[in-house]
C-alpha angles and dihedrals in degrees: 000000000000117000089249093052090048091052092048092052094044095047094037094235094152110099114264090250095051108112090227091061091052092047093048092049091052091044091055093054093041091052092051094049095044092049093050090045091055094045107037120101100198115099092206091051091048091055091048092050092051089051089051097043100044100064092040094049095043094047091046093048098047094046093046091049092052099041105032112017096043094055090045092051092048094058109114116218093021110100090167092059093046090048092050091050093048093047091050091052092051092047091050090050092052091049089051091053095048094043090048090054091050091050093048098046114089097193102074091172096065120111089237092055090050091049091052091050092050094047091047091052093047095046092048091050090052093045094048094046091050093048095047093047106040108012095049089054092046091049091053092049093048103037129046122225095270091049091050089051092047089051088050093053091048091048093050091051093047092049091058091052093044093050090053091051093049092050091050091052092047092049091052090050092052093054 
């Protein structure tokens, strides 16, 4: 990430509607939850953290895939953009699998559960760092300010729909 991009992210100087602001805001919360999930010792707190992280991460991932990755992958003559979009999709899929295993395992004190939590945290850290360093720069080169804000509005709307879907699925599972 360029120094200017890093300052913009840190200080929040992107407009509120800019997709990068929305992504950064989600990333901050996802990082906090994943870190606590990997470090906490309480089984009850682990279950609570999974219930908090799962809808946030799934809504973030699905909305980002549709509003950011899809346009990147559709760019003709830009193999780097297509590659970034495809890699992001794969990384999201892997996070879904690991988080799903955490959510579906009742024994949160097992070594395997702890290993899944640690790997999830580490892979999310890697993914977020990569996005905020290279993808944010690519997005700025490819999209102008109004396009970034339009992507942000689309992402925000999709997140609301995705969160509702995740909650409905979770409620059915609990019945």
